[in-house]
PyMOL CGO cylinders between C-alpha atoms (Angstrom):
from pymol import cmd
from pymol.cgo import CYLINDER

trace = [
    CYLINDER, -23.50, -12.46, 18.03, -20.11, -12.21, 16.73, 0.3, 1, 1, 1, 1, 1, 1,
    CYLINDER, -20.11, -12.21, 16.73, -19.34, -13.10, 13.01, 0.3, 1, 1, 1, 1, 1, 1,
    CYLINDER, -19.34, -13.10, 13.01, -16.43, -15.13, 12.04, 0.3, 1, 1, 1, 1, 1, 1,
    CYLINDER, -16.43, -15.13, 12.04, -14.12, -13.82, 9.32, 0.3, 1, 1, 1, 1, 1, 1,
    CYLINDER, -14.12, -13.82, 9.32, -12.69, -16.27, 6.95, 0.3, 1, 1, 1, 1, 1, 1,
    CYLINDER, -12.69, -16.27, 6.95, -8.93, -16.03, 6.76, 0.3, 1, 1, 1, 1, 1, 1,
    CYLINDER, -8.93, -16.03, 6.76, -7.23, -16.27, 3.38, 0.3, 1, 1, 1, 1, 1, 1,
    CYLINDER, -7.23, -16.27, 3.38, -4.48, -18.79, 3.42, 0.3, 1, 1, 1, 1, 1, 1,
    CYLINDER, -4.48, -18.79, 3.42, -3.71, -19.39, -0.29, 0.3, 1, 1, 1, 1, 1, 1,
    CYLINDER, -3.71, -19.39, -0.29, -0.59, -17.58, -1.43, 0.3, 1, 1, 1, 1, 1, 1,
    CYLINDER, -0.59, -17.58, -1.43, -0.65, -15.74, -4.82, 0.3, 1, 1, 1, 1, 1, 1,
    CYLINDER, -0.65, -15.74, -4.82, 2.03, -16.24, -7.36, 0.3, 1, 1, 1, 1, 1, 1,
    CYLINDER, 2.03, -16.24, -7.36, 3.99, -13.17, -6.36, 0.3, 1, 1, 1, 1, 1, 1,
    CYLINDER, 3.99, -13.17, -6.36, 4.06, -14.31, -2.71, 0.3, 1, 1, 1, 1, 1, 1,
    CYLINDER, 4.06, -14.31, -2.71, 5.32, -17.65, -3.73, 0.3, 1, 1, 1, 1, 1, 1,
    CYLINDER, 5.32, -17.65, -3.73, 8.09, -16.03, -5.85, 0.3, 1, 1, 1, 1, 1, 1,
    CYLINDER, 8.09, -16.03, -5.85, 9.11, -13.68, -2.98, 0.3, 1, 1, 1, 1, 1, 1,
    CYLINDER, 9.11, -13.68, -2.98, 9.34, -16.56, -0.69, 0.3, 1, 1, 1, 1, 1, 1,
    CYLINDER, 9.34, -16.56, -0.69, 11.53, -18.59, -3.15, 0.3, 1, 1, 1, 1, 1, 1,
    CYLINDER, 11.53, -18.59, -3.15, 13.65, -15.40, -3.57, 0.3, 1, 1, 1, 1, 1, 1,
    CYLINDER, 13.65, -15.40, -3.57, 14.09, -14.87, 0.01, 0.3, 1, 1, 1, 1, 1, 1,
    CYLINDER, 14.09, -14.87, 0.01, 14.96, -18.59, 0.81, 0.3, 1, 1, 1, 1, 1, 1,
    CYLINDER, 14.96, -18.59, 0.81, 18.58, -17.77, 0.93, 0.3, 1, 1, 1, 1, 1, 1,
    CYLINDER, 18.58, -17.77, 0.93, 20.87, -15.86, 3.32, 0.3, 1, 1, 1, 1, 1, 1,
    CYLINDER, 20.87, -15.86, 3.32, 20.43, -12.07, 2.93, 0.3, 1, 1, 1, 1, 1, 1,
    CYLINDER, 20.43, -12.07, 2.93, 22.44, -9.12, 4.33, 0.3, 1, 1, 1, 1, 1, 1,
    CYLINDER, 22.44, -9.12, 4.33, 20.57, -6.41, 6.20, 0.3, 1, 1, 1, 1, 1, 1,
    CYLINDER, 20.57, -6.41, 6.20, 21.29, -4.15, 3.29, 0.3, 1, 1, 1, 1, 1, 1,
    CYLINDER, 21.29, -4.15, 3.29, 19.67, -6.48, 0.83, 0.3, 1, 1, 1, 1, 1, 1,
    CYLINDER, 19.67, -6.48, 0.83, 16.66, -6.87, 3.18, 0.3, 1, 1, 1, 1, 1, 1,
    CYLINDER, 16.66, -6.87, 3.18, 16.36, -3.13, 3.36, 0.3, 1, 1, 1, 1, 1, 1,
    CYLINDER, 16.36, -3.13, 3.36, 16.73, -2.73, -0.34, 0.3, 1, 1, 1, 1, 1, 1,
    CYLINDER, 16.73, -2.73, -0.34, 14.02, -5.13, -1.13, 0.3, 1, 1, 1, 1, 1, 1,
    CYLINDER, 14.02, -5.13, -1.13, 11.74, -3.53, 1.37, 0.3, 1, 1, 1, 1, 1, 1,
    CYLINDER, 11.74, -3.53, 1.37, 12.40, -0.07, -0.33, 0.3, 1, 1, 1, 1, 1, 1,
    CYLINDER, 12.40, -0.07, -0.33, 11.46, -1.48, -3.68, 0.3, 1, 1, 1, 1, 1, 1,
    CYLINDER, 11.46, -1.48, -3.68, 8.10, -2.77, -2.27, 0.3, 1, 1, 1, 1, 1, 1,
    CYLINDER, 8.10, -2.77, -2.27, 7.35, 0.46, -0.38, 0.3, 1, 1, 1, 1, 1, 1,
    CYLINDER, 7.35, 0.46, -0.38, 8.12, 2.54, -3.46, 0.3, 1, 1, 1, 1, 1, 1,
    CYLINDER, 8.12, 2.54, -3.46, 5.87, 0.35, -5.64, 0.3, 1, 1, 1, 1, 1, 1,
    CYLINDER, 5.87, 0.35, -5.64, 2.98, 0.53, -3.27, 0.3, 1, 1, 1, 1, 1, 1,
    CYLINDER, 2.98, 0.53, -3.27, 3.54, 4.26, -2.56, 0.3, 1, 1, 1, 1, 1, 1,
    CYLINDER, 3.54, 4.26, -2.56, 3.29, 4.78, -6.41, 0.3, 1, 1, 1, 1, 1, 1,
    CYLINDER, 3.29, 4.78, -6.41, 0.04, 2.89, -6.64, 0.3, 1, 1, 1, 1, 1, 1,
    CYLINDER, 0.04, 2.89, -6.64, -1.37, 4.85, -3.75, 0.3, 1, 1, 1, 1, 1, 1,
    CYLINDER, -1.37, 4.85, -3.75, -0.38, 8.09, -5.36, 0.3, 1, 1, 1, 1, 1, 1,
    CYLINDER, -0.38, 8.09, -5.36, -2.05, 7.16, -8.62, 0.3, 1, 1, 1, 1, 1, 1,
    CYLINDER, -2.05, 7.16, -8.62, -5.17, 6.19, -6.71, 0.3, 1, 1, 1, 1, 1, 1,
    CYLINDER, -5.17, 6.19, -6.71, -5.19, 9.38, -4.73, 0.3, 1, 1, 1, 1, 1, 1,
    CYLINDER, -5.19, 9.38, -4.73, -4.74, 11.42, -7.91, 0.3, 1, 1, 1, 1, 1, 1,
    CYLINDER, -4.74, 11.42, -7.91, -7.67, 9.70, -9.55, 0.3, 1, 1, 1, 1, 1, 1,
    CYLINDER, -7.67, 9.70, -9.55, -9.98, 10.24, -6.48, 0.3, 1, 1, 1, 1, 1, 1,
    CYLINDER, -9.98, 10.24, -6.48, -9.04, 13.90, -6.28, 0.3, 1, 1, 1, 1, 1, 1,
    CYLINDER, -9.04, 13.90, -6.28, -9.72, 14.37, -9.97, 0.3, 1, 1, 1, 1, 1, 1,
    CYLINDER, -9.72, 14.37, -9.97, -13.11, 12.46, -9.77, 0.3, 1, 1, 1, 1, 1, 1,
    CYLINDER, -13.11, 12.46, -9.77, -14.20, 14.42, -6.68, 0.3, 1, 1, 1, 1, 1, 1,
    CYLINDER, -14.20, 14.42, -6.68, -12.86, 17.68, -7.95, 0.3, 1, 1, 1, 1, 1, 1,
    CYLINDER, -12.86, 17.68, -7.95, -11.21, 18.36, -4.60, 0.3, 1, 1, 1, 1, 1, 1,
    CYLINDER, -11.21, 18.36, -4.60, -9.38, 21.69, -4.30, 0.3, 1, 1, 1, 1, 1, 1,
    CYLINDER, -9.38, 21.69, -4.30, -6.80, 22.87, -1.79, 0.3, 1, 1, 1, 1, 1, 1,
    CYLINDER, -6.80, 22.87, -1.79, -9.67, 24.75, -0.02, 0.3, 1, 1, 1, 1, 1, 1,
    CYLINDER, -9.67, 24.75, -0.02, -11.60, 21.40, 0.33, 0.3, 1, 1, 1, 1, 1, 1,
    CYLINDER, -11.60, 21.40, 0.33, -8.50, 19.81, 1.95, 0.3, 1, 1, 1, 1, 1, 1,
    CYLINDER, -8.50, 19.81, 1.95, -7.95, 22.72, 4.32, 0.3, 1, 1, 1, 1, 1, 1,
    CYLINDER, -7.95, 22.72, 4.32, -11.65, 22.52, 5.39, 0.3, 1, 1, 1, 1, 1, 1,
    CYLINDER, -11.65, 22.52, 5.39, -11.37, 18.88, 6.04, 0.3, 1, 1, 1, 1, 1, 1,
    CYLINDER, -11.37, 18.88, 6.04, -8.22, 19.24, 8.08, 0.3, 1, 1, 1, 1, 1, 1,
    CYLINDER, -8.22, 19.24, 8.08, -9.54, 22.32, 10.03, 0.3, 1, 1, 1, 1, 1, 1,
    CYLINDER, -9.54, 22.32, 10.03, -13.08, 21.04, 10.64, 0.3, 1, 1, 1, 1, 1, 1,
    CYLINDER, -13.08, 21.04, 10.64, -14.39, 24.25, 8.82, 0.3, 1, 1, 1, 1, 1, 1,
    CYLINDER, -14.39, 24.25, 8.82, -18.07, 23.93, 7.71, 0.3, 1, 1, 1, 1, 1, 1,
]
cmd.load_cgo(trace, "trace")
């Protein structure tokens, strides 16, 4: 039996703000600049989370090499 996932349709405040901001003509350069800001932001968050997990798990370079190479 398949389960149905509830989709989330309510926009959060930042999504509403972004929609309002983008409700005007934008050049391709402006669009790319905004995309870069968002990618940089989320990349930073991901890097922080990764650093936290590496510290918590006490992973070393050897651990990563073993994960990548399938060494046991």
